[in-house]
TORGU-137986 format. One record per residue (C-alpha): residue number from 1; residue in one letter; y, z, x. Coordinates in Angstrom, 3 decimals. Each point is the difference from the previous one (the first is absolute). Example, Ala and Ser with C-alpha at 12.3 -4.5 7.8 and 13.67 -1.06 7.14 Angstrom:
<r><nr>1</nr><rest>a</rest><py>-4.500</py><pz>7.800</pz><px>12.300</px></r>
<r><nr>2</nr><rest>s</rest><py>3.440</py><pz>-0.660</pz><px>1.370</px></r>
***
This chain:
<r><nr>1</nr><rest>x</rest><py>62.671</py><pz>-53.265</pz><px>-43.997</px></r>
<r><nr>2</nr><rest>x</rest><py>-2.060</py><pz>3.007</pz><px>-1.087</px></r>
<r><nr>3</nr><rest>x</rest><py>-2.651</py><pz>-2.342</pz><px>-1.331</px></r>
<r><nr>4</nr><rest>x</rest><py>-0.312</py><pz>-1.634</pz><px>3.415</px></r>
<r><nr>5</nr><rest>x</rest><py>-0.361</py><pz>3.430</pz><px>1.724</px></r>
<r><nr>6</nr><rest>x</rest><py>-2.690</py><pz>1.045</pz><px>-2.481</px></r>
<r><nr>7</nr><rest>x</rest><py>-1.925</py><pz>-3.186</pz><px>0.634</px></r>
<r><nr>8</nr><rest>x</rest><py>0.293</py><pz>0.467</pz><px>3.768</px></r>
<r><nr>9</nr><rest>x</rest><py>-1.384</py><pz>3.556</pz><px>-0.252</px></r>
<r><nr>10</nr><rest>x</rest><py>-2.865</py><pz>-1.188</pz><px>-2.165</px></r>
<r><nr>11</nr><rest>x</rest><py>-1.204</py><pz>-2.368</pz><px>2.727</px></r>
<r><nr>12</nr><rest>x</rest><py>-3.281</py><pz>1.494</pz><px>1.389</px></r>
<r><nr>13</nr><rest>x</rest><py>0.059</py><pz>1.029</pz><px>3.662</px></r>
<r><nr>14</nr><rest>x</rest><py>-2.282</py><pz>-1.580</pz><px>2.537</px></r>
<r><nr>15</nr><rest>x</rest><py>-3.316</py><pz>1.567</pz><px>0.979</px></r>
<r><nr>16</nr><rest>x</rest><py>1.243</py><pz>1.033</pz><px>3.440</px></r>
<r><nr>17</nr><rest>x</rest><py>2.912</py><pz>1.938</pz><px>-1.482</px></r>
<r><nr>18</nr><rest>x</rest><py>-2.312</py><pz>1.822</pz><px>-2.406</px></r>
<r><nr>19</nr><rest>x</rest><py>-2.302</py><pz>0.995</pz><px>2.888</px></r>
<r><nr>20</nr><rest>x</rest><py>2.921</py><pz>1.304</pz><px>2.038</px></r>
<r><nr>21</nr><rest>x</rest><py>1.259</py><pz>2.030</pz><px>-2.952</px></r>
<r><nr>22</nr><rest>x</rest><py>-3.483</py><pz>1.459</pz><px>-0.590</px></r>
<r><nr>23</nr><rest>x</rest><py>-0.373</py><pz>0.994</pz><px>3.645</px></r>
<r><nr>24</nr><rest>x</rest><py>3.361</py><pz>1.739</pz><px>0.037</px></r>
<r><nr>25</nr><rest>x</rest><py>-0.867</py><pz>1.951</pz><px>-3.142</px></r>
<r><nr>26</nr><rest>x</rest><py>-3.412</py><pz>1.050</pz><px>1.398</px></r>
<r><nr>27</nr><rest>x</rest><py>1.569</py><pz>1.165</pz><px>3.272</px></r>
<r><nr>28</nr><rest>x</rest><py>2.526</py><pz>2.081</pz><px>-1.901</px></r>
<r><nr>29</nr><rest>x</rest><py>-2.794</py><pz>1.556</pz><px>-2.078</px></r>
<r><nr>30</nr><rest>x</rest><py>-2.015</py><pz>0.890</pz><px>3.107</px></r>
<r><nr>31</nr><rest>x</rest><py>3.018</py><pz>1.566</pz><px>1.638</px></r>
<r><nr>32</nr><rest>x</rest><py>0.751</py><pz>2.128</pz><px>-3.047</px></r>
<r><nr>33</nr><rest>x</rest><py>-3.652</py><pz>1.118</pz><px>-0.227</px></r>
<r><nr>34</nr><rest>x</rest><py>-0.538</py><pz>0.697</pz><px>3.700</px></r>
<r><nr>35</nr><rest>x</rest><py>3.140</py><pz>2.078</pz><px>0.459</px></r>
<r><nr>36</nr><rest>x</rest><py>-1.149</py><pz>3.011</pz><px>-2.107</px></r>
<r><nr>37</nr><rest>x</rest><py>-3.493</py><pz>-0.116</pz><px>1.550</px></r>
<r><nr>38</nr><rest>x</rest><py>1.399</py><pz>0.032</pz><px>3.522</px></r>
<r><nr>39</nr><rest>x</rest><py>2.306</py><pz>2.860</pz><px>-0.876</px></r>
<r><nr>40</nr><rest>x</rest><py>-2.881</py><pz>2.015</pz><px>-1.450</px></r>
<r><nr>41</nr><rest>x</rest><py>-2.149</py><pz>-0.660</pz><px>3.086</px></r>
<r><nr>42</nr><rest>x</rest><py>2.805</py><pz>1.079</pz><px>2.288</px></r>
<r><nr>43</nr><rest>x</rest><py>0.435</py><pz>3.212</pz><px>-1.981</px></r>
<r><nr>44</nr><rest>x</rest><py>-3.730</py><pz>0.794</pz><px>0.223</px></r>
<r><nr>45</nr><rest>x</rest><py>-0.086</py><pz>-0.625</pz><px>3.756</px></r>
<r><nr>46</nr><rest>x</rest><py>3.032</py><pz>2.180</pz><px>0.562</px></r>
<r><nr>47</nr><rest>x</rest><py>-1.625</py><pz>2.751</pz><px>-2.061</px></r>
<r><nr>48</nr><rest>x</rest><py>-3.149</py><pz>-0.167</pz><px>2.127</px></r>
<r><nr>49</nr><rest>x</rest><py>2.024</py><pz>0.181</pz><px>3.188</px></r>
<r><nr>50</nr><rest>x</rest><py>1.868</py><pz>3.014</pz><px>-1.314</px></r>
<r><nr>51</nr><rest>x</rest><py>-3.266</py><pz>1.731</pz><px>-0.876</px></r>
<r><nr>52</nr><rest>x</rest><py>-1.349</py><pz>-0.705</pz><px>3.485</px></r>
<r><nr>53</nr><rest>x</rest><py>3.117</py><pz>1.412</pz><px>1.572</px></r>
<r><nr>54</nr><rest>x</rest><py>-0.141</py><pz>3.084</pz><px>-2.207</px></r>
<r><nr>55</nr><rest>x</rest><py>-3.704</py><pz>0.694</pz><px>0.703</px></r>
<r><nr>56</nr><rest>x</rest><py>-0.517</py><pz>2.225</pz><px>3.068</px></r>
<r><nr>57</nr><rest>x</rest><py>-1.702</py><pz>-1.694</pz><px>2.955</px></r>
<r><nr>58</nr><rest>x</rest><py>-3.324</py><pz>1.627</pz><px>0.903</px></r>
<r><nr>59</nr><rest>x</rest><py>-2.801</py><pz>-0.641</pz><px>2.465</px></r>
<r><nr>60</nr><rest>x</rest><py>-3.630</py><pz>0.037</pz><px>-1.065</px></r>
<r><nr>61</nr><rest>x</rest><py>-2.671</py><pz>1.040</pz><px>2.501</px></r>
<r><nr>62</nr><rest>x</rest><py>-3.635</py><pz>-0.350</pz><px>-1.005</px></r>
<r><nr>63</nr><rest>x</rest><py>-2.047</py><pz>3.027</pz><px>0.950</px></r>
<r><nr>64</nr><rest>x</rest><py>-3.580</py><pz>-0.258</pz><px>1.192</px></r>
<r><nr>65</nr><rest>x</rest><py>-2.485</py><pz>0.052</pz><px>-2.897</px></r>
<r><nr>66</nr><rest>x</rest><py>-2.680</py><pz>2.690</pz><px>-0.160</px></r>
<r><nr>67</nr><rest>x</rest><py>-3.108</py><pz>-0.860</pz><px>1.995</px></r>
<r><nr>68</nr><rest>x</rest><py>-3.159</py><pz>-0.648</pz><px>-2.029</px></r>
<r><nr>69</nr><rest>x</rest><py>-2.112</py><pz>1.799</pz><px>2.615</px></r>
<r><nr>70</nr><rest>x</rest><py>0.864</py><pz>2.760</pz><px>2.492</px></r>
<r><nr>71</nr><rest>x</rest><py>0.747</py><pz>-1.195</pz><px>3.512</px></r>
<r><nr>72</nr><rest>x</rest><py>-2.484</py><pz>2.492</pz><px>1.441</px></r>
<r><nr>73</nr><rest>x</rest><py>-2.855</py><pz>1.583</pz><px>-2.015</px></r>
<r><nr>74</nr><rest>x</rest><py>0.197</py><pz>3.740</pz><px>-0.596</px></r>
<r><nr>75</nr><rest>x</rest><py>-3.140</py><pz>0.574</pz><px>2.076</px></r>
<r><nr>76</nr><rest>x</rest><py>1.519</py><pz>-1.624</pz><px>3.112</px></r>
<r><nr>77</nr><rest>x</rest><py>2.519</py><pz>1.524</pz><px>2.392</px></r>
<r><nr>78</nr><rest>x</rest><py>3.243</py><pz>-1.861</pz><px>-0.665</px></r>
<r><nr>79</nr><rest>x</rest><py>1.527</py><pz>0.920</pz><px>3.386</px></r>
<r><nr>80</nr><rest>x</rest><py>-2.921</py><pz>-1.345</pz><px>2.008</px></r>
<r><nr>81</nr><rest>x</rest><py>-0.215</py><pz>-3.488</pz><px>1.503</px></r>
<r><nr>82</nr><rest>x</rest><py>-0.464</py><pz>-2.851</pz><px>-2.440</px></r>
<r><nr>83</nr><rest>x</rest><py>-3.100</py><pz>-1.197</pz><px>1.858</px></r>
<r><nr>84</nr><rest>x</rest><py>-1.850</py><pz>3.076</pz><px>-1.282</px></r>
<r><nr>85</nr><rest>x</rest><py>0.785</py><pz>-0.765</pz><px>-3.654</px></r>
<r><nr>86</nr><rest>x</rest><py>-3.165</py><pz>-1.545</pz><px>-1.423</px></r>
<r><nr>87</nr><rest>x</rest><py>-0.094</py><pz>1.327</pz><px>-3.549</px></r>
<r><nr>88</nr><rest>x</rest><py>1.952</py><pz>-1.869</pz><px>-2.632</px></r>
<r><nr>89</nr><rest>x</rest><py>0.221</py><pz>-3.224</pz><px>2.016</px></r>
<r><nr>90</nr><rest>x</rest><py>-1.351</py><pz>-1.959</pz><px>-2.967</px></r>
<r><nr>91</nr><rest>x</rest><py>3.097</py><pz>0.875</pz><px>-2.080</px></r>
<r><nr>92</nr><rest>x</rest><py>2.521</py><pz>-2.760</pz><px>0.743</px></r>
<r><nr>93</nr><rest>x</rest><py>3.513</py><pz>-0.475</pz><px>-1.391</px></r>
<r><nr>94</nr><rest>x</rest><py>0.676</py><pz>-3.754</pz><px>0.101</px></r>
<r><nr>95</nr><rest>x</rest><py>3.515</py><pz>-1.167</pz><px>0.892</px></r>
<r><nr>96</nr><rest>x</rest><py>1.594</py><pz>-3.376</pz><px>0.641</px></r>
<r><nr>97</nr><rest>x</rest><py>0.838</py><pz>0.926</pz><px>3.592</px></r>
<r><nr>98</nr><rest>x</rest><py>-3.631</py><pz>-0.345</pz><px>1.116</px></r>
<r><nr>99</nr><rest>x</rest><py>-1.608</py><pz>-3.428</pz><px>-0.021</px></r>
<r><nr>100</nr><rest>x</rest><py>-3.082</py><pz>-0.830</pz><px>-2.035</px></r>
<r><nr>101</nr><rest>x</rest><py>-2.135</py><pz>-0.709</pz><px>3.092</px></r>
<r><nr>102</nr><rest>x</rest><py>0.705</py><pz>3.495</pz><px>1.361</px></r>
<r><nr>103</nr><rest>x</rest><py>-1.137</py><pz>1.604</pz><px>-3.262</px></r>
<r><nr>104</nr><rest>x</rest><py>-3.164</py><pz>-2.132</pz><px>-0.041</px></r>
<r><nr>105</nr><rest>x</rest><py>-0.912</py><pz>1.058</pz><px>3.556</px></r>
<r><nr>106</nr><rest>x</rest><py>0.744</py><pz>3.631</pz><px>-0.791</px></r>
<r><nr>107</nr><rest>x</rest><py>-2.156</py><pz>0.036</pz><px>-3.134</px></r>
<r><nr>108</nr><rest>x</rest><py>-2.819</py><pz>-1.845</pz><px>1.750</px></r>
<r><nr>109</nr><rest>x</rest><py>-0.016</py><pz>2.520</pz><px>2.866</px></r>
<r><nr>110</nr><rest>x</rest><py>-0.006</py><pz>2.901</pz><px>-2.452</px></r>
<r><nr>111</nr><rest>x</rest><py>-3.102</py><pz>-1.365</pz><px>-1.708</px></r>
<r><nr>112</nr><rest>x</rest><py>-1.953</py><pz>-1.252</pz><px>3.023</px></r>
<r><nr>113</nr><rest>x</rest><py>1.021</py><pz>2.334</pz><px>2.847</px></r>
<r><nr>114</nr><rest>x</rest><py>0.889</py><pz>3.211</pz><px>-1.853</px></r>
<r><nr>115</nr><rest>x</rest><py>-2.657</py><pz>-0.278</pz><px>-2.713</px></r>
<r><nr>116</nr><rest>x</rest><py>2.238</py><pz>0.348</pz><px>-3.053</px></r>
<r><nr>117</nr><rest>x</rest><py>-1.458</py><pz>-1.235</pz><px>-3.287</px></r>
<r><nr>118</nr><rest>x</rest><py>3.196</py><pz>0.263</pz><px>-2.040</px></r>
<r><nr>119</nr><rest>x</rest><py>3.555</py><pz>-1.213</pz><px>0.576</px></r>
<r><nr>120</nr><rest>x</rest><py>2.977</py><pz>1.315</pz><px>-1.972</px></r>
<r><nr>121</nr><rest>x</rest><py>2.988</py><pz>-2.367</pz><px>0.026</px></r>
<r><nr>122</nr><rest>x</rest><py>3.358</py><pz>0.601</pz><px>-1.659</px></r>
<r><nr>123</nr><rest>x</rest><py>3.191</py><pz>-2.075</pz><px>-0.255</px></r>
<r><nr>124</nr><rest>x</rest><py>3.411</py><pz>0.544</pz><px>-1.549</px></r>
<r><nr>125</nr><rest>x</rest><py>2.488</py><pz>-2.468</pz><px>-1.454</px></r>
<r><nr>126</nr><rest>x</rest><py>0.462</py><pz>-3.141</pz><px>2.073</px></r>
<r><nr>127</nr><rest>x</rest><py>-3.153</py><pz>0.727</pz><px>2.055</px></r>
<r><nr>128</nr><rest>x</rest><py>-2.297</py><pz>-0.483</pz><px>-3.020</px></r>
<r><nr>129</nr><rest>x</rest><py>-0.530</py><pz>-3.768</pz><px>0.624</px></r>
<r><nr>130</nr><rest>x</rest><py>-0.896</py><pz>0.866</pz><px>3.616</px></r>
<r><nr>131</nr><rest>x</rest><py>-2.655</py><pz>2.426</pz><px>-1.236</px></r>
<r><nr>132</nr><rest>x</rest><py>-1.467</py><pz>-2.466</pz><px>-2.490</px></r>
<r><nr>133</nr><rest>x</rest><py>-0.385</py><pz>-2.575</pz><px>2.767</px></r>
<r><nr>134</nr><rest>x</rest><py>-1.632</py><pz>2.624</pz><px>2.228</px></r>
<r><nr>135</nr><rest>x</rest><py>-2.415</py><pz>1.109</pz><px>-2.725</px></r>
<r><nr>136</nr><rest>x</rest><py>-1.103</py><pz>-3.565</pz><px>-0.731</px></r>
<r><nr>137</nr><rest>x</rest><py>-0.461</py><pz>-0.750</pz><px>3.726</px></r>
<r><nr>138</nr><rest>x</rest><py>-2.014</py><pz>3.096</pz><px>0.947</px></r>
<r><nr>139</nr><rest>x</rest><py>-3.405</py><pz>-1.077</pz><px>-1.438</px></r>
<r><nr>140</nr><rest>x</rest><py>-0.022</py><pz>-3.086</pz><px>2.227</px></r>
<r><nr>141</nr><rest>x</rest><py>0.379</py><pz>2.012</pz><px>3.244</px></r>
<r><nr>142</nr><rest>x</rest><py>-2.459</py><pz>2.812</pz><px>-0.770</px></r>
<r><nr>143</nr><rest>x</rest><py>-3.696</py><pz>-0.483</pz><px>0.880</px></r>
<r><nr>144</nr><rest>x</rest><py>-1.262</py><pz>0.918</pz><px>-3.462</px></r>
<r><nr>145</nr><rest>x</rest><py>-1.154</py><pz>-2.138</pz><px>-2.939</px></r>
<r><nr>146</nr><rest>x</rest><py>2.312</py><pz>-0.177</pz><px>-3.014</px></r>
<r><nr>147</nr><rest>x</rest><py>-2.387</py><pz>1.976</pz><px>-2.221</px></r>
<r><nr>148</nr><rest>x</rest><py>0.412</py><pz>3.082</pz><px>2.252</px></r>
<r><nr>149</nr><rest>x</rest><py>3.793</py><pz>0.001</pz><px>-0.255</px></r>
<r><nr>150</nr><rest>x</rest><py>1.788</py><pz>1.663</pz><px>-2.906</px></r>
<r><nr>151</nr><rest>x</rest><py>3.758</py><pz>-0.079</pz><px>-0.441</px></r>
<r><nr>152</nr><rest>x</rest><py>1.948</py><pz>2.320</pz><px>-2.320</px></r>
<r><nr>153</nr><rest>x</rest><py>3.628</py><pz>-0.916</pz><px>-0.718</px></r>
<r><nr>154</nr><rest>x</rest><py>2.548</py><pz>2.388</pz><px>-1.512</px></r>
<r><nr>155</nr><rest>x</rest><py>3.666</py><pz>-0.592</pz><px>-0.863</px></r>
<r><nr>156</nr><rest>x</rest><py>2.730</py><pz>2.543</pz><px>-0.550</px></r>
<r><nr>157</nr><rest>x</rest><py>3.614</py><pz>0.971</pz><px>0.576</px></r>
<r><nr>158</nr><rest>x</rest><py>1.694</py><pz>2.434</pz><px>2.330</px></r>
<r><nr>159</nr><rest>x</rest><py>3.471</py><pz>1.530</pz><px>-0.138</px></r>
<r><nr>160</nr><rest>x</rest><py>2.260</py><pz>-0.641</pz><px>2.985</px></r>
<r><nr>161</nr><rest>x</rest><py>3.524</py><pz>1.213</pz><px>0.707</px></r>
<r><nr>162</nr><rest>x</rest><py>3.149</py><pz>-1.672</pz><px>1.281</px></r>
<r><nr>163</nr><rest>x</rest><py>2.756</py><pz>1.910</pz><px>1.739</px></r>
<r><nr>164</nr><rest>x</rest><py>3.477</py><pz>-0.804</pz><px>-1.353</px></r>
<r><nr>165</nr><rest>x</rest><py>2.651</py><pz>0.523</pz><px>2.683</px></r>
<r><nr>166</nr><rest>x</rest><py>3.633</py><pz>-0.219</pz><px>-1.239</px></r>
<r><nr>167</nr><rest>x</rest><py>2.792</py><pz>-1.184</pz><px>2.259</px></r>
<r><nr>168</nr><rest>x</rest><py>1.976</py><pz>3.137</pz><px>-0.734</px></r>
<r><nr>169</nr><rest>x</rest><py>-1.242</py><pz>2.725</pz><px>2.341</px></r>
<r><nr>170</nr><rest>x</rest><py>1.055</py><pz>2.699</pz><px>-2.459</px></r>
<r><nr>171</nr><rest>x</rest><py>-2.510</py><pz>-1.188</pz><px>-2.599</px></r>
<r><nr>172</nr><rest>x</rest><py>-3.605</py><pz>1.153</pz><px>0.100</px></r>
<r><nr>173</nr><rest>x</rest><py>-2.938</py><pz>-2.282</pz><px>0.725</px></r>
<r><nr>174</nr><rest>x</rest><py>-1.936</py><pz>-0.906</pz><px>-3.128</px></r>
<r><nr>175</nr><rest>x</rest><py>-3.518</py><pz>-1.213</pz><px>-0.661</px></r>
<r><nr>176</nr><rest>x</rest><py>-1.398</py><pz>-2.595</pz><px>-2.383</px></r>
<r><nr>177</nr><rest>x</rest><py>-3.619</py><pz>-0.422</pz><px>-1.028</px></r>
<r><nr>178</nr><rest>x</rest><py>-1.807</py><pz>-3.262</pz><px>-0.632</px></r>
<r><nr>179</nr><rest>x</rest><py>-3.577</py><pz>-1.105</pz><px>-0.556</px></r>
<r><nr>180</nr><rest>x</rest><py>-2.103</py><pz>-2.226</pz><px>2.263</px></r>
<r><nr>181</nr><rest>x</rest><py>-3.397</py><pz>-1.550</pz><px>-0.639</px></r>
<r><nr>182</nr><rest>x</rest><py>-3.056</py><pz>1.022</pz><px>2.020</px></r>
<r><nr>183</nr><rest>x</rest><py>-3.393</py><pz>-1.598</pz><px>0.584</px></r>
<r><nr>184</nr><rest>x</rest><py>-3.074</py><pz>1.854</pz><px>1.241</px></r>
<r><nr>185</nr><rest>x</rest><py>-3.206</py><pz>-1.723</pz><px>1.130</px></r>
<r><nr>186</nr><rest>x</rest><py>-3.215</py><pz>1.864</pz><px>0.870</px></r>
<r><nr>187</nr><rest>x</rest><py>-2.670</py><pz>-2.086</pz><px>1.737</px></r>
<r><nr>188</nr><rest>x</rest><py>-3.443</py><pz>1.614</pz><px>-0.064</px></r>
<r><nr>189</nr><rest>x</rest><py>-2.984</py><pz>-1.273</pz><px>1.987</px></r>
<r><nr>190</nr><rest>x</rest><py>-3.417</py><pz>0.856</pz><px>-1.399</px></r>
<r><nr>191</nr><rest>x</rest><py>-0.208</py><pz>3.654</pz><px>-1.009</px></r>
<r><nr>192</nr><rest>x</rest><py>3.299</py><pz>0.812</pz><px>1.713</px></r>
<r><nr>193</nr><rest>x</rest><py>-1.501</py><pz>2.630</pz><px>2.342</px></r>
<r><nr>194</nr><rest>x</rest><py>1.481</py><pz>-0.218</pz><px>3.496</px></r>
<r><nr>195</nr><rest>x</rest><py>-2.408</py><pz>-0.588</pz><px>2.863</px></r>
<r><nr>196</nr><rest>x</rest><py>0.132</py><pz>2.091</pz><px>3.224</px></r>
<r><nr>197</nr><rest>x</rest><py>1.293</py><pz>-1.806</pz><px>3.064</px></r>
<r><nr>198</nr><rest>x</rest><py>-1.603</py><pz>-0.211</pz><px>3.433</px></r>
<r><nr>199</nr><rest>x</rest><py>1.949</py><pz>3.004</pz><px>1.295</px></r>
<r><nr>200</nr><rest>x</rest><py>-1.592</py><pz>2.396</pz><px>-2.504</px></r>
<r><nr>201</nr><rest>x</rest><py>1.065</py><pz>1.599</pz><px>-3.247</px></r>
<r><nr>202</nr><rest>x</rest><py>3.044</py><pz>1.664</pz><px>1.583</px></r>
<r><nr>203</nr><rest>x</rest><py>1.700</py><pz>-3.327</pz><px>0.835</px></r>
<r><nr>204</nr><rest>x</rest><py>0.145</py><pz>0.900</pz><px>3.711</px></r>
<r><nr>205</nr><rest>x</rest><py>3.115</py><pz>-0.556</pz><px>2.104</px></r>
<r><nr>206</nr><rest>x</rest><py>0.839</py><pz>-3.412</pz><px>1.324</px></r>
<r><nr>207</nr><rest>x</rest><py>0.768</py><pz>-1.317</pz><px>3.479</px></r>
<r><nr>208</nr><rest>x</rest><py>-1.042</py><pz>1.777</pz><px>3.194</px></r>
<r><nr>209</nr><rest>x</rest><py>-0.696</py><pz>3.275</pz><px>-1.794</px></r>
<r><nr>210</nr><rest>x</rest><py>-2.394</py><pz>-1.729</pz><px>-2.402</px></r>
<r><nr>211</nr><rest>x</rest><py>-1.813</py><pz>-1.848</pz><px>2.791</px></r>
<r><nr>212</nr><rest>x</rest><py>-0.221</py><pz>3.214</pz><px>1.985</px></r>
<r><nr>213</nr><rest>x</rest><py>-1.349</py><pz>1.886</pz><px>-2.995</px></r>
<r><nr>214</nr><rest>x</rest><py>-2.598</py><pz>-2.678</pz><px>-0.729</px></r>
<r><nr>215</nr><rest>x</rest><py>-1.027</py><pz>0.004</pz><px>3.675</px></r>
<r><nr>216</nr><rest>x</rest><py>-0.426</py><pz>3.778</pz><px>-0.079</px></r>
<r><nr>217</nr><rest>x</rest><py>-2.079</py><pz>-0.249</pz><px>-3.182</px></r>
<r><nr>218</nr><rest>x</rest><py>-2.270</py><pz>-2.605</pz><px>1.575</px></r>
<r><nr>219</nr><rest>x</rest><py>-0.280</py><pz>2.116</pz><px>3.174</px></r>
<r><nr>220</nr><rest>x</rest><py>-0.968</py><pz>3.064</pz><px>-2.030</px></r>
<r><nr>221</nr><rest>x</rest><py>-2.578</py><pz>-1.979</pz><px>-1.949</px></r>
<r><nr>222</nr><rest>x</rest><py>-1.475</py><pz>-1.349</pz><px>3.268</px></r>
<r><nr>223</nr><rest>x</rest><py>-0.219</py><pz>3.510</pz><px>1.476</px></r>
<r><nr>224</nr><rest>x</rest><py>-1.662</py><pz>1.270</pz><px>-3.173</px></r>
<r><nr>225</nr><rest>x</rest><py>-2.529</py><pz>-2.807</pz><px>0.132</px></r>
<r><nr>226</nr><rest>x</rest><py>-0.792</py><pz>0.764</pz><px>3.651</px></r>
<r><nr>227</nr><rest>x</rest><py>-0.380</py><pz>3.688</pz><px>-0.781</px></r>
<r><nr>228</nr><rest>x</rest><py>-2.390</py><pz>-0.853</pz><px>-2.812</px></r>
<r><nr>229</nr><rest>x</rest><py>-2.064</py><pz>-2.166</pz><px>2.304</px></r>
<r><nr>230</nr><rest>x</rest><py>-0.128</py><pz>2.795</pz><px>2.590</px></r>
<r><nr>231</nr><rest>x</rest><py>-1.225</py><pz>2.464</pz><px>-2.615</px></r>
<r><nr>232</nr><rest>x</rest><py>-2.710</py><pz>-2.417</pz><px>-1.066</px></r>
<r><nr>233</nr><rest>x</rest><py>-1.098</py><pz>-0.459</pz><px>3.620</px></r>
<r><nr>234</nr><rest>x</rest><py>-0.303</py><pz>3.745</pz><px>0.574</px></r>
<r><nr>235</nr><rest>x</rest><py>-2.093</py><pz>0.451</pz><px>-3.082</px></r>
***
């Protein structure tokens, strides 16, 4: 009887049974391997959540960066109307809020109408691509040959501050410093000497006051010419 059982056990199993047995063994191996990995991942995630809960919640407010140029030159009255500010108009801080076409018109008017022969452009951080596009587009809108235009490009960094506001009102407000990239472009036309405009060297007032002043100047010049003619007639 034992001999018959031994012979029955020695009979090889079919291919389908071997495949089923292999699949079951592989599934068991995967389950045993995946269980520790899943447990470790769960422990790491729970640790991160605990760290987030333990960290104090704060608000970060970005403060305005320092301006590359003063808003109003020192030689100009800062409390006066903006229409009287003519010095320092060729110093422009480029931002993403203003469109490229507006900057092109502004620079073109500064060169043609106001007689400036140099433009100083500066951009900070995310506005640098806007400035590079402006600098490459300016030569095509200015009425000067390329050999009269010179462009100097400088790069640098500036320190800006962020205000850290905690949720707890009892805690003090803190500050954090960080660095931002800057790009400065100076466009010079010819020798770079500014030309006087039609209103004279004093950049006369605009609007009705300017027209009135020009009319008075022409009236005075006409009276002087008539007086000169009268003197010549008497002699």
